[in-house]
N, CA, C, O and the ligand as a Tripos MOL2 file, in Angstrom:
@<TRIPOS>MOLECULE
protein
  297   295    75     0     0
PROTEIN
NO_CHARGES

@<TRIPOS>ATOM
      1 N         -73.6090  -88.0490 -164.0820 N.3       1 MET1
      2 CA        -73.0220  -88.2950 -165.4080 C.3       1 MET1
      3 C         -74.1080  -88.5180 -166.4550 C.2       1 MET1
      4 O         -74.0260  -88.0230 -167.5790 O.2       1 MET1
      5 N         -75.0990  -89.2570 -166.0670 N.am      2 ARG2
      6 CA        -76.1760  -89.5690 -167.0020 C.3       2 ARG2
      7 C         -76.9290  -88.2800 -167.3920 C.2       2 ARG2
      8 O         -77.3180  -88.1020 -168.5460 O.2       2 ARG2
      9 N         -77.1260  -87.3930 -166.4080 N.am      3 THR3
     10 CA        -77.8070  -86.1240 -166.6560 C.3       3 THR3
     11 C         -77.0510  -85.2960 -167.6810 C.2       3 THR3
     12 O         -77.6490  -84.6710 -168.5560 O.2       3 THR3
     13 N         -75.7380  -85.2990 -167.5640 N.am      4 LEU4
     14 CA        -74.9010  -84.5390 -168.4940 C.3       4 LEU4
     15 C         -75.0890  -85.0300 -169.9390 C.2       4 LEU4
     16 O         -75.1960  -84.2320 -170.8700 O.2       4 LEU4
     17 N         -75.1240  -86.3540 -170.1010 N.am      5 VAL5
     18 CA        -75.3220  -86.9420 -171.4310 C.3       5 VAL5
     19 C         -76.6780  -86.5120 -171.9870 C.2       5 VAL5
     20 O         -76.7860  -86.1400 -173.1560 O.2       5 VAL5
     21 N         -77.7000  -86.5650 -171.1520 N.am      6 ILE6
     22 CA        -79.0480  -86.1740 -171.5820 C.3       6 ILE6
     23 C         -79.0620  -84.7060 -172.0180 C.2       6 ILE6
     24 O         -79.6710  -84.3580 -173.0300 O.2       6 ILE6
     25 N         -78.3900  -83.8560 -171.2500 N.am      7 ILE7
     26 CA        -78.3370  -82.4230 -171.5810 C.3       7 ILE7
     27 C         -77.6390  -82.2100 -172.9290 C.2       7 ILE7
     28 O         -78.0950  -81.4230 -173.7590 O.2       7 ILE7
     29 N         -76.5250  -82.9270 -173.1300 N.am      8 ILE8
     30 CA        -75.7790  -82.7920 -174.3870 C.3       8 ILE8
     31 C         -76.6390  -83.2570 -175.5660 C.2       8 ILE8
     32 O         -76.6960  -82.6050 -176.6080 O.2       8 ILE8
     33 N         -77.3000  -84.3880 -175.3770 N.am      9 VAL9
     34 CA        -78.1570  -84.9170 -176.4470 C.3       9 VAL9
     35 C         -79.2860  -83.9290 -176.7570 C.2       9 VAL9
     36 O         -79.5900  -83.6740 -177.9220 O.2       9 VAL9
     37 N         -79.8940  -83.3840 -175.7210 N.am     10 LEU10
     38 CA        -80.9740  -82.4070 -175.9130 C.3      10 LEU10
     39 C         -80.4610  -81.1650 -176.6440 C.2      10 LEU10
     40 O         -81.1150  -80.6400 -177.5440 O.2      10 LEU10
     41 N         -79.2650  -80.7050 -176.2320 N.am     11 ALA11
     42 CA        -78.6760  -79.5300 -176.8700 C.3      11 ALA11
     43 C         -78.4360  -79.7820 -178.3540 C.2      11 ALA11
     44 O         -78.6850  -78.9160 -179.1920 O.2      11 ALA11
     45 N         -77.9470  -80.9850 -178.6660 N.am     12 LEU12
     46 CA        -77.7060  -81.3400 -180.0640 C.3      12 LEU12
     47 C         -79.0130  -81.3600 -180.8530 C.2      12 LEU12
     48 O         -79.0810  -80.8690 -181.9800 O.2      12 LEU12
     49 N         -80.0420  -81.9310 -180.2470 N.am     13 ILE13
     50 CA        -81.3450  -81.9930 -180.9240 C.3      13 ILE13
     51 C         -81.8640  -80.5830 -181.1960 C.2      13 ILE13
     52 O         -82.3710  -80.3000 -182.2820 O.2      13 ILE13
     53 N         -81.7340  -79.6960 -180.1990 N.am     14 VAL14
     54 CA        -82.1950  -78.3100 -180.3660 C.3      14 VAL14
     55 C         -81.4120  -77.6290 -181.4830 C.2      14 VAL14
     56 O         -81.9930  -76.9230 -182.3070 O.2      14 VAL14
     57 N         -80.0920  -77.8380 -181.5160 N.am     15 MET15
     58 CA        -79.2670  -77.2120 -182.5510 C.3      15 MET15
     59 C         -79.6680  -77.6820 -183.9470 C.2      15 MET15
     60 O         -79.7850  -76.8810 -184.8750 O.2      15 MET15
     61 N         -79.8750  -78.9820 -184.0800 N.am     16 ILE16
     62 CA        -80.2570  -79.5400 -185.3820 C.3      16 ILE16
     63 C         -81.6350  -79.0080 -185.7910 C.2      16 ILE16
     64 O         -81.8550  -78.6230 -186.9390 O.2      16 ILE16
     65 N         -82.5520  -78.9980 -184.8240 N.am     17 ALA17
     66 CA        -83.9010  -78.5110 -185.1160 C.3      17 ALA17
     67 C         -83.8650  -77.0520 -185.5700 C.2      17 ALA17
     68 O         -84.5520  -76.6650 -186.5150 O.2      17 ALA17
     69 N         -83.0470  -76.2440 -184.8730 N.am     18 LYS18
     70 CA        -82.9320  -74.8200 -185.2410 C.3      18 LYS18
     71 C         -82.3780  -74.6650 -186.6490 C.2      18 LYS18
     72 O         -82.8460  -73.8390 -187.4320 O.2      18 LYS18
     73 N         -81.3720  -75.4780 -186.9550 N.am     19 ARG19
     74 CA        -80.7530  -75.3770 -188.2730 C.3      19 ARG19
     75 C         -81.7590  -75.7300 -189.3630 C.2      19 ARG19
     76 O         -81.7920  -75.0990 -190.4190 O.2      19 ARG19
     77 N         -82.5820  -76.7500 -189.0940 N.am     20 LEU20
     78 CA        -83.6030  -77.1280 -190.0760 C.3      20 LEU20
     79 C         -84.6540  -76.0360 -190.2150 C.2      20 LEU20
     80 O         -85.1670  -75.7650 -191.3000 O.2      20 LEU20
     81 N         -84.9580  -75.4140 -189.0630 N.am     21 TRP21
     82 CA        -85.9770  -74.3710 -189.0390 C.3      21 TRP21
     83 C         -85.5500  -73.1520 -189.8650 C.2      21 TRP21
     84 O         -86.3140  -72.6000 -190.6570 O.2      21 TRP21
     85 N         -84.2660  -72.7570 -189.6340 N.am     22 GLN22
     86 CA        -83.7840  -71.5190 -190.2760 C.3      22 GLN22
     87 C         -83.0990  -71.8360 -191.5940 C.2      22 GLN22
     88 O         -81.9530  -71.4420 -191.8120 O.2      22 GLN22
     89 N         -83.7840  -72.5350 -192.4600 N.am     23 LYS23
     90 CA        -83.2370  -72.8020 -193.7840 C.3      23 LYS23
     91 C         -83.0740  -71.4740 -194.5120 C.2      23 LYS23
     92 O         -84.0280  -70.7050 -194.6260 O.2      23 LYS23
     93 N         -81.8820  -71.2070 -194.9990 N.am     24 PRO24
     94 CA        -81.7020  -69.9280 -195.7030 C.3      24 PRO24
     95 C         -82.5750  -69.8780 -196.9490 C.2      24 PRO24
     96 O         -82.4840  -70.7310 -197.8310 O.2      24 PRO24
     97 N         -83.4080  -68.8730 -196.9950 N.am     25 ARG25
     98 CA        -84.2940  -68.7390 -198.1590 C.3      25 ARG25
     99 C         -83.5350  -68.0830 -199.3040 C.2      25 ARG25
    100 O         -82.6880  -67.2220 -199.0650 O.2      25 ARG25
    101 N         -83.8190  -68.4710 -200.5290 N.am     26 PRO26
    102 CA        -83.1800  -67.7710 -201.6470 C.3      26 PRO26
    103 C         -83.6680  -66.3300 -201.6870 C.2      26 PRO26
    104 O         -84.8560  -66.0790 -201.4830 O.2      26 PRO26
    105 N         -82.7840  -65.3860 -201.9420 N.am     27 PRO27
    106 CA        -83.1970  -63.9750 -201.9640 C.3      27 PRO27
    107 C         -84.2980  -63.7570 -202.9900 C.2      27 PRO27
    108 O         -84.1740  -64.1450 -204.1520 O.2      27 PRO27
    109 N         -85.3540  -63.1420 -202.5460 N.am     28 ALA28
    110 CA        -86.5200  -62.9590 -203.4040 C.3      28 ALA28
    111 C         -86.2320  -61.9200 -204.4880 C.2      28 ALA28
    112 O         -86.0410  -60.7380 -204.2030 O.2      28 ALA28
    113 N         -86.2070  -62.3860 -205.7270 N.am     29 ASN29
    114 CA        -86.0560  -61.5050 -206.8810 C.3      29 ASN29
    115 C         -84.8970  -60.5150 -206.7420 C.2      29 ASN29
    116 O         -85.1320  -59.3130 -206.6110 O.2      29 ASN29
    117 N         -83.6660  -60.9930 -206.7680 N.am     30 PRO30
    118 CA        -82.5480  -60.0590 -206.6160 C.3      30 PRO30
    119 C         -82.3620  -59.1880 -207.8490 C.2      30 PRO30
    120 O         -82.8570  -59.4950 -208.9330 O.2      30 PRO30
    121 N         -81.6400  -58.1020 -207.6540 N.am     31 GLY31
    122 CA        -81.3650  -57.2070 -208.7730 C.3      31 GLY31
    123 C         -82.5420  -56.3200 -209.0870 C.2      31 GLY31
    124 O         -83.4320  -56.1010 -208.2650 O.2      31 GLY31
    125 N         -82.5160  -55.8140 -210.3110 N.am     32 ARG32
    126 CA        -83.5450  -54.8410 -210.6810 C.3      32 ARG32
    127 C         -84.8470  -55.5480 -211.0060 C.2      32 ARG32
    128 O         -84.8610  -56.6770 -211.4970 O.2      32 ARG32
    129 N         -85.9220  -54.8650 -210.7240 N.am     33 GLN33
    130 CA        -87.2390  -55.3930 -211.0560 C.3      33 GLN33
    131 C         -87.5720  -54.9460 -212.4740 C.2      33 GLN33
    132 O         -87.0990  -53.9040 -212.9260 O.2      33 GLN33
    133 N         -88.3740  -55.7220 -213.1650 N.am     34 PRO34
    134 CA        -88.7990  -55.2600 -214.4780 C.3      34 PRO34
    135 C         -89.5980  -53.9720 -214.3500 C.2      34 PRO34
    136 O         -90.4380  -53.8340 -213.4610 O.2      34 PRO34
    137 N         -89.3300  -53.0370 -215.2420 N.am     35 GLY35
    138 CA        -89.9870  -51.7370 -215.1710 C.3      35 GLY35
    139 C         -91.4800  -51.8610 -215.3350 C.2      35 GLY35
    140 O         -91.9750  -52.7400 -216.0400 O.2      35 GLY35
    141 N         -92.1790  -50.9860 -214.6880 N.am     36 LYS36
    142 CA        -93.6350  -50.9690 -214.7900 C.3      36 LYS36
    143 C         -94.0210  -50.4580 -216.1750 C.2      36 LYS36
    144 O         -93.4700  -49.4730 -216.6650 O.2      36 LYS36
    145 N         -94.9640  -51.1380 -216.7870 N.am     37 MET37
    146 CA        -95.4050  -50.7350 -218.1110 C.3      37 MET37
    147 C         -96.6620  -49.8730 -217.9960 C.2      37 MET37
    148 O         -97.5620  -50.1510 -217.2030 O.2      37 MET37
    149 N         -96.6940  -48.8300 -218.8060 N.am     38 VAL38
    150 CA        -97.8780  -47.9810 -218.8240 C.3      38 VAL38
    151 C         -98.3910  -47.9070 -220.2590 C.2      38 VAL38
    152 O         -97.6530  -48.1770 -221.2070 O.2      38 VAL38
    153 N         -99.6450  -47.5450 -220.4060 N.am     39 GLN39
    154 CA       -100.2630  -47.5340 -221.7210 C.3      39 GLN39
    155 C        -100.4180  -46.1030 -222.2200 C.2      39 GLN39
    156 O        -100.8610  -45.2230 -221.4820 O.2      39 GLN39
    157 N        -100.0540  -45.8800 -223.4610 N.am     40 CYS40
    158 CA       -100.2420  -44.5650 -224.0710 C.3      40 CYS40
    159 C        -101.7390  -44.2930 -224.1690 C.2      40 CYS40
    160 O        -102.4990  -45.1040 -224.6990 O.2      40 CYS40
    161 N        -102.1460  -43.1470 -223.6540 N.am     41 ALA41
    162 CA       -103.5690  -42.8170 -223.6360 C.3      41 ALA41
    163 C        -104.0930  -42.4800 -225.0290 C.2      41 ALA41
    164 O        -105.3030  -42.3890 -225.2360 O.2      41 ALA41
    165 N        -103.1800  -42.2950 -225.9840 N.am     42 ASN42
    166 CA       -103.5890  -41.9330 -227.3340 C.3      42 ASN42
    167 C        -103.6700  -43.1530 -228.2480 C.2      42 ASN42
    168 O        -104.7140  -43.4080 -228.8490 O.2      42 ASN42
    169 N        -102.5670  -43.9160 -228.3590 N.am     43 CYS43
    170 CA       -102.5540  -45.0370 -229.3030 C.3      43 CYS43
    171 C        -102.6590  -46.3900 -228.6200 C.2      43 CYS43
    172 O        -102.8800  -47.3960 -229.2940 O.2      43 CYS43
    173 N        -102.5060  -46.4420 -227.2980 N.am     44 GLY44
    174 CA       -102.7060  -47.6870 -226.5710 C.3      44 GLY44
    175 C        -101.4850  -48.5750 -226.4960 C.2      44 GLY44
    176 O        -101.5630  -49.6840 -225.9700 O.2      44 GLY44
    177 N        -100.3390  -48.1060 -227.0200 N.am     45 ILE45
    178 CA        -99.1140  -48.9040 -226.9690 C.3      45 ILE45
    179 C         -98.5900  -48.9100 -225.5300 C.2      45 ILE45
    180 O         -98.7900  -47.9630 -224.7690 O.2      45 ILE45
    181 N         -97.9110  -50.0130 -225.1830 N.am     46 TYR46
    182 CA        -97.3250  -50.1050 -223.8350 C.3      46 TYR46
    183 C         -95.8570  -49.7030 -223.8770 C.2      46 TYR46
    184 O         -95.0980  -50.1670 -224.7280 O.2      46 TYR46
    185 N         -95.4700  -48.8380 -222.9540 N.am     47 ILE47
    186 CA        -94.0790  -48.4030 -222.8520 C.3      47 ILE47
    187 C         -93.6440  -48.4350 -221.3960 C.2      47 ILE47
    188 O         -94.4760  -48.3250 -220.4950 O.2      47 ILE47
    189 N         -92.3380  -48.5860 -221.1590 N.am     48 PRO48
    190 CA        -91.8610  -48.5240 -219.7660 C.3      48 PRO48
    191 C         -92.1670  -47.1550 -219.1640 C.2      48 PRO48
    192 O         -92.0570  -46.1250 -219.8290 O.2      48 PRO48
    193 N         -92.5490  -47.1700 -217.8970 N.am     49 GLU49
    194 CA        -92.9890  -45.9290 -217.2560 C.3      49 GLU49
    195 C         -91.9180  -44.8400 -217.3200 C.2      49 GLU49
    196 O         -92.2290  -43.6610 -217.4880 O.2      49 GLU49
    197 N         -90.6290  -45.2550 -217.1820 N.am     50 GLN50
    198 CA        -89.5760  -44.2340 -217.1670 C.3      50 GLN50
    199 C         -89.3500  -43.6010 -218.5280 C.2      50 GLN50
    200 O         -88.7430  -42.5340 -218.6270 O.2      50 GLN50
    201 N         -89.8490  -44.2700 -219.6070 N.am     51 GLU51
    202 CA        -89.7110  -43.7020 -220.9470 C.3      51 GLU51
    203 C         -90.9740  -42.9640 -221.3690 C.2      51 GLU51
    204 O         -90.9710  -42.2540 -222.3740 O.2      51 GLU51
    205 N         -92.0340  -43.1230 -220.6200 N.am     52 ALA52
    206 CA        -93.3040  -42.5280 -221.0100 C.3      52 ALA52
    207 C         -93.3660  -41.0600 -220.5950 C.2      52 ALA52
    208 O         -92.7470  -40.6410 -219.6170 O.2      52 ALA52
    209 N         -94.1290  -40.2970 -221.3650 N.am     53 LEU53
    210 CA        -94.3930  -38.9120 -220.9820 C.3      53 LEU53
    211 C         -95.7200  -38.9150 -220.2330 C.2      53 LEU53
    212 O         -96.6800  -39.5590 -220.6550 O.2      53 LEU53
    213 N         -95.7630  -38.2010 -219.1350 N.am     54 SER54
    214 CA        -96.9920  -38.2270 -218.3540 C.3      54 SER54
    215 C         -97.5870  -36.8310 -218.2350 C.2      54 SER54
    216 O         -96.8940  -35.8160 -218.1640 O.2      54 SER54
    217 N         -98.8910  -36.8480 -218.2180 N.am     55 ARG55
    218 CA        -99.6100  -35.6080 -217.9630 C.3      55 ARG55
    219 C        -100.7510  -35.9820 -217.0200 C.2      55 ARG55
    220 O        -101.6690  -36.7080 -217.3990 O.2      55 ARG55
    221 N        -100.6820  -35.4800 -215.7940 N.am     56 GLY56
    222 CA       -101.6420  -35.8980 -214.7880 C.3      56 GLY56
    223 C        -101.4700  -37.3790 -214.5340 C.2      56 GLY56
    224 O        -100.3670  -37.8310 -214.2280 O.2      56 GLY56
    225 N        -102.5490  -38.1440 -214.6580 N.am     57 ASP57
    226 CA       -102.4350  -39.5860 -214.4380 C.3      57 ASP57
    227 C        -102.4380  -40.3470 -215.7570 C.2      57 ASP57
    228 O        -102.6280  -41.5630 -215.7750 O.2      57 ASP57
    229 N        -102.2300  -39.6440 -216.8460 N.am     58 ARG58
    230 CA       -102.1960  -40.3020 -218.1600 C.3      58 ARG58
    231 C        -100.7650  -40.3480 -218.6860 C.2      58 ARG58
    232 O         -99.9410  -39.4890 -218.3710 O.2      58 ARG58
    233 N        -100.4910  -41.3720 -219.4950 N.am     59 PHE59
    234 CA        -99.1420  -41.5550 -220.0360 C.3      59 PHE59
    235 C         -99.2090  -41.5720 -221.5470 C.2      59 PHE59
    236 O        -100.2190  -41.9560 -222.1370 O.2      59 PHE59
    237 N         -98.1130  -41.1490 -222.1680 N.am     60 TYR60
    238 CA        -98.0330  -41.1030 -223.6230 C.3      60 TYR60
    239 C         -96.7000  -41.6370 -224.0950 C.2      60 TYR60
    240 O         -95.6950  -41.5310 -223.3930 O.2      60 TYR60
    241 N         -96.6910  -42.2250 -225.3110 N.am     61 CYS61
    242 CA        -95.4620  -42.8110 -225.8390 C.3      61 CYS61
    243 C         -94.5770  -41.7390 -226.4490 C.2      61 CYS61
    244 O         -93.3660  -41.9340 -226.5500 O.2      61 CYS61
    245 N         -95.1430  -40.6140 -226.8570 N.am     62 SER62
    246 CA        -94.3430  -39.5750 -227.5010 C.3      62 SER62
    247 C         -94.9640  -38.2090 -227.2310 C.2      62 SER62
    248 O         -96.1160  -38.0920 -226.8130 O.2      62 SER62
    249 N         -94.1560  -37.1840 -227.4860 N.am     63 GLN63
    250 CA        -94.6380  -35.8100 -227.3010 C.3      63 GLN63
    251 C         -95.8130  -35.5340 -228.2400 C.2      63 GLN63
    252 O         -96.7610  -34.8400 -227.8710 O.2      63 GLN63
    253 N         -95.7440  -36.0870 -229.4700 N.am     64 ALA64
    254 CA        -96.8140  -35.8740 -230.4400 C.3      64 ALA64
    255 C         -98.1510  -36.3920 -229.9110 C.2      64 ALA64
    256 O         -99.1790  -35.7260 -230.0360 O.2      64 ALA64
    257 N         -98.1250  -37.5790 -229.3220 N.am     65 HIS65
    258 CA        -99.3640  -38.1480 -228.8020 C.3      65 HIS65
    259 C         -99.8590  -37.3770 -227.5850 C.2      65 HIS65
    260 O        -101.0630  -37.2420 -227.3680 O.2      65 HIS65
    261 N         -98.9130  -36.8740 -226.7950 N.am     66 LEU66
    262 CA        -99.3090  -36.0450 -225.6470 C.3      66 LEU66
    263 C        -100.0360  -34.8050 -226.1450 C.2      66 LEU66
    264 O        -101.1060  -34.4520 -225.6480 O.2      66 LEU66
    265 N         -99.4290  -34.1380 -227.1500 N.am     67 ASP67
    266 CA       -100.0220  -32.9200 -227.7030 C.3      67 ASP67
    267 C        -101.3890  -33.2130 -228.3280 C.2      67 ASP67
    268 O        -102.3540  -32.4800 -228.1120 O.2      67 ASP67
    269 N        -101.4510  -34.3150 -229.1170 N.am     68 GLU68
    270 CA       -102.7040  -34.6910 -229.7720 C.3      68 GLU68
    271 C        -103.8150  -34.8990 -228.7400 C.2      68 GLU68
    272 O        -104.9450  -34.4420 -228.9120 O.2      68 GLU68
    273 N        -103.4610  -35.5920 -227.6810 N.am     69 ASP69
    274 CA       -104.4750  -35.9050 -226.6910 C.3      69 ASP69
    275 C        -104.9530  -34.6550 -225.9660 C.2      69 ASP69
    276 O        -106.1200  -34.5580 -225.5870 O.2      69 ASP69
    277 N        -104.0460  -33.6970 -225.7740 N.am     70 ILE70
    278 CA       -104.4600  -32.4280 -225.1670 C.3      70 ILE70
    279 C        -105.4950  -31.7580 -226.0580 C.2      70 ILE70
    280 O        -106.4950  -31.2300 -225.5740 O.2      70 ILE70
    281 N        -105.2450  -31.7840 -227.3800 N.am     71 HIS71
    282 CA       -106.1610  -31.1550 -228.3280 C.3      71 HIS71
    283 C        -107.4920  -31.9000 -228.3730 C.2      71 HIS71
    284 O        -108.5490  -31.2830 -228.5030 O.2      71 HIS71
    285 N        -107.4380  -33.2400 -228.2640 N.am     72 ASN72
    286 CA       -108.6490  -34.0380 -228.3450 C.3      72 ASN72
    287 C        -109.5250  -33.8720 -227.0990 C.2      72 ASN72
    288 O        -110.7520  -33.8310 -227.1960 O.2      72 ASN72
    289 N        -108.8930  -33.7770 -225.9470 N.am     73 THR73
    290 CA       -109.6920  -33.7720 -224.7130 C.3      73 THR73
    291 C        -110.1050  -32.3770 -224.2880 C.2      73 THR73
    292 O        -111.0490  -32.2110 -223.5150 O.2      73 THR73
    293 N        -109.3880  -31.3570 -224.7990 N.am     74 SER74
    294 CA       -109.7530  -30.0060 -224.3520 C.3      74 SER74
    295 C        -110.2620  -29.1410 -225.4920 C.2      74 SER74
    296 O        -110.6080  -27.9790 -225.2790 O.2      74 SER74
    297 ZN        -98.9320  -43.2160 -228.4230 Zn       75 ZN75
@<TRIPOS>BOND
     1     1     2 1
     2     2     3 1
     3     3     4 2
     4     3     5 am
     5     5     6 1
     6     6     7 1
     7     7     8 2
     8     7     9 am
     9     9    10 1
    10    10    11 1
    11    11    12 2
    12    11    13 am
    13    13    14 1
    14    14    15 1
    15    15    16 2
    16    15    17 am
    17    17    18 1
    18    18    19 1
    19    19    20 2
    20    19    21 am
    21    21    22 1
    22    22    23 1
    23    23    24 2
    24    23    25 am
    25    25    26 1
    26    26    27 1
    27    27    28 2
    28    27    29 am
    29    29    30 1
    30    30    31 1
    31    31    32 2
    32    31    33 am
    33    33    34 1
    34    34    35 1
    35    35    36 2
    36    35    37 am
    37    37    38 1
    38    38    39 1
    39    39    40 2
    40    39    41 am
    41    41    42 1
    42    42    43 1
    43    43    44 2
    44    43    45 am
    45    45    46 1
    46    46    47 1
    47    47    48 2
    48    47    49 am
    49    49    50 1
    50    50    51 1
    51    51    52 2
    52    51    53 am
    53    53    54 1
    54    54    55 1
    55    55    56 2
    56    55    57 am
    57    57    58 1
    58    58    59 1
    59    59    60 2
    60    59    61 am
    61    61    62 1
    62    62    63 1
    63    63    64 2
    64    63    65 am
    65    65    66 1
    66    66    67 1
    67    67    68 2
    68    67    69 am
    69    69    70 1
    70    70    71 1
    71    71    72 2
    72    71    73 am
    73    73    74 1
    74    74    75 1
    75    75    76 2
    76    75    77 am
    77    77    78 1
    78    78    79 1
    79    79    80 2
    80    79    81 am
    81    81    82 1
    82    82    83 1
    83    83    84 2
    84    83    85 am
    85    85    86 1
    86    86    87 1
    87    87    88 2
    88    87    89 am
    89    89    90 1
    90    90    91 1
    91    91    92 2
    92    91    93 am
    93    93    94 1
    94    94    95 1
    95    95    96 2
    96    95    97 am
    97    97    98 1
    98    98    99 1
    99    99   100 2
   100    99   101 am
   101   101   102 1
   102   102   103 1
   103   103   104 2
   104   103   105 am
   105   105   106 1
   106   106   107 1
   107   107   108 2
   108   107   109 am
   109   109   110 1
   110   110   111 1
   111   111   112 2
   112   111   113 am
   113   113   114 1
   114   114   115 1
   115   115   116 2
   116   115   117 am
   117   117   118 1
   118   118   119 1
   119   119   120 2
   120   119   121 am
   121   121   122 1
   122   122   123 1
   123   123   124 2
   124   123   125 am
   125   125   126 1
   126   126   127 1
   127   127   128 2
   128   127   129 am
   129   129   130 1
   130   130   131 1
   131   131   132 2
   132   131   133 am
   133   133   134 1
   134   134   135 1
   135   135   136 2
   136   135   137 am
   137   137   138 1
   138   138   139 1
   139   139   140 2
   140   139   141 am
   141   141   142 1
   142   142   143 1
   143   143   144 2
   144   143   145 am
   145   145   146 1
   146   146   147 1
   147   147   148 2
   148   147   149 am
   149   149   150 1
   150   150   151 1
   151   151   152 2
   152   151   153 am
   153   153   154 1
   154   154   155 1
   155   155   156 2
   156   155   157 am
   157   157   158 1
   158   158   159 1
   159   159   160 2
   160   159   161 am
   161   161   162 1
   162   162   163 1
   163   163   164 2
   164   163   165 am
   165   165   166 1
   166   166   167 1
   167   167   168 2
   168   167   169 am
   169   169   170 1
   170   170   171 1
   171   171   172 2
   172   171   173 am
   173   173   174 1
   174   174   175 1
   175   175   176 2
   176   175   177 am
   177   177   178 1
   178   178   179 1
   179   179   180 2
   180   179   181 am
   181   181   182 1
   182   182   183 1
   183   183   184 2
   184   183   185 am
   185   185   186 1
   186   186   187 1
   187   187   188 2
   188   187   189 am
   189   189   190 1
   190   190   191 1
   191   191   192 2
   192   191   193 am
   193   193   194 1
   194   194   195 1
   195   195   196 2
   196   195   197 am
   197   197   198 1
   198   198   199 1
   199   199   200 2
   200   199   201 am
   201   201   202 1
   202   202   203 1
   203   203   204 2
   204   203   205 am
   205   205   206 1
   206   206   207 1
   207   207   208 2
   208   207   209 am
   209   209   210 1
   210   210   211 1
   211   211   212 2
   212   211   213 am
   213   213   214 1
   214   214   215 1
   215   215   216 2
   216   215   217 am
   217   217   218 1
   218   218   219 1
   219   219   220 2
   220   219   221 am
   221   221   222 1
   222   222   223 1
   223   223   224 2
   224   223   225 am
   225   225   226 1
   226   226   227 1
   227   227   228 2
   228   227   229 am
   229   229   230 1
   230   230   231 1
   231   231   232 2
   232   231   233 am
   233   233   234 1
   234   234   235 1
   235   235   236 2
   236   235   237 am
   237   237   238 1
   238   238   239 1
   239   239   240 2
   240   239   241 am
   241   241   242 1
   242   242   243 1
   243   243   244 2
   244   243   245 am
   245   245   246 1
   246   246   247 1
   247   247   248 2
   248   247   249 am
   249   249   250 1
   250   250   251 1
   251   251   252 2
   252   251   253 am
   253   253   254 1
   254   254   255 1
   255   255   256 2
   256   255   257 am
   257   257   258 1
   258   258   259 1
   259   259   260 2
   260   259   261 am
   261   261   262 1
   262   262   263 1
   263   263   264 2
   264   263   265 am
   265   265   266 1
   266   266   267 1
   267   267   268 2
   268   267   269 am
   269   269   270 1
   270   270   271 1
   271   271   272 2
   272   271   273 am
   273   273   274 1
   274   274   275 1
   275   275   276 2
   276   275   277 am
   277   277   278 1
   278   278   279 1
   279   279   280 2
   280   279   281 am
   281   281   282 1
   282   282   283 1
   283   283   284 2
   284   283   285 am
   285   285   286 1
   286   286   287 1
   287   287   288 2
   288   287   289 am
   289   289   290 1
   290   290   291 1
   291   291   292 2
   292   291   293 am
   293   293   294 1
   294   294   295 1
   295   295   296 2
@<TRIPOS>SUBSTRUCTURE
     1 MET1         2 RESIDUE 1 A MET
     2 ARG2         6 RESIDUE 1 A ARG
     3 THR3        10 RESIDUE 1 A THR
     4 LEU4        14 RESIDUE 1 A LEU
     5 VAL5        18 RESIDUE 1 A VAL
     6 ILE6        22 RESIDUE 1 A ILE
     7 ILE7        26 RESIDUE 1 A ILE
     8 ILE8        30 RESIDUE 1 A ILE
     9 VAL9        34 RESIDUE 1 A VAL
    10 LEU10       38 RESIDUE 1 A LEU
    11 ALA11       42 RESIDUE 1 A ALA
    12 LEU12       46 RESIDUE 1 A LEU
    13 ILE13       50 RESIDUE 1 A ILE
    14 VAL14       54 RESIDUE 1 A VAL
    15 MET15       58 RESIDUE 1 A MET
    16 ILE16       62 RESIDUE 1 A ILE
    17 ALA17       66 RESIDUE 1 A ALA
    18 LYS18       70 RESIDUE 1 A LYS
    19 ARG19       74 RESIDUE 1 A ARG
    20 LEU20       78 RESIDUE 1 A LEU
    21 TRP21       82 RESIDUE 1 A TRP
    22 GLN22       86 RESIDUE 1 A GLN
    23 LYS23       90 RESIDUE 1 A LYS
    24 PRO24       94 RESIDUE 1 A PRO
    25 ARG25       98 RESIDUE 1 A ARG
    26 PRO26      102 RESIDUE 1 A PRO
    27 PRO27      106 RESIDUE 1 A PRO
    28 ALA28      110 RESIDUE 1 A ALA
    29 ASN29      114 RESIDUE 1 A ASN
    30 PRO30      118 RESIDUE 1 A PRO
    31 GLY31      122 RESIDUE 1 A GLY
    32 ARG32      126 RESIDUE 1 A ARG
    33 GLN33      130 RESIDUE 1 A GLN
    34 PRO34      134 RESIDUE 1 A PRO
    35 GLY35      138 RESIDUE 1 A GLY
    36 LYS36      142 RESIDUE 1 A LYS
    37 MET37      146 RESIDUE 1 A MET
    38 VAL38      150 RESIDUE 1 A VAL
    39 GLN39      154 RESIDUE 1 A GLN
    40 CYS40      158 RESIDUE 1 A CYS
    41 ALA41      162 RESIDUE 1 A ALA
    42 ASN42      166 RESIDUE 1 A ASN
    43 CYS43      170 RESIDUE 1 A CYS
    44 GLY44      174 RESIDUE 1 A GLY
    45 ILE45      178 RESIDUE 1 A ILE
    46 TYR46      182 RESIDUE 1 A TYR
    47 ILE47      186 RESIDUE 1 A ILE
    48 PRO48      190 RESIDUE 1 A PRO
    49 GLU49      194 RESIDUE 1 A GLU
    50 GLN50      198 RESIDUE 1 A GLN
    51 GLU51      202 RESIDUE 1 A GLU
    52 ALA52      206 RESIDUE 1 A ALA
    53 LEU53      210 RESIDUE 1 A LEU
    54 SER54      214 RESIDUE 1 A SER
    55 ARG55      218 RESIDUE 1 A ARG
    56 GLY56      222 RESIDUE 1 A GLY
    57 ASP57      226 RESIDUE 1 A ASP
    58 ARG58      230 RESIDUE 1 A ARG
    59 PHE59      234 RESIDUE 1 A PHE
    60 TYR60      238 RESIDUE 1 A TYR
    61 CYS61      242 RESIDUE 1 A CYS
    62 SER62      246 RESIDUE 1 A SER
    63 GLN63      250 RESIDUE 1 A GLN
    64 ALA64      254 RESIDUE 1 A ALA
    65 HIS65      258 RESIDUE 1 A HIS
    66 LEU66      262 RESIDUE 1 A LEU
    67 ASP67      266 RESIDUE 1 A ASP
    68 GLU68      270 RESIDUE 1 A GLU
    69 ASP69      274 RESIDUE 1 A ASP
    70 ILE70      278 RESIDUE 1 A ILE
    71 HIS71      282 RESIDUE 1 A HIS
    72 ASN72      286 RESIDUE 1 A ASN
    73 THR73      290 RESIDUE 1 A THR
    74 SER74      294 RESIDUE 1 A SER
    75 ZN75       297 GROUP 0 **** ****
């Protein structure tokens, strides 16, 4: 009988310890992430990457700046 009590007590301790161990973490940064910002290679303004025009590894805020930079670099 005494052994049974010890086993139950041990089981309870293990359960409590496990529950403390597995504390539910808050979900890391749920939802959408802030868009990556890129810099216009012509005027230096920062724009969201999805709105930027890209040519190779360079980004531009507008078609005009893209065209200008092509003329300047080539
Ligand atoms: Zn620009």
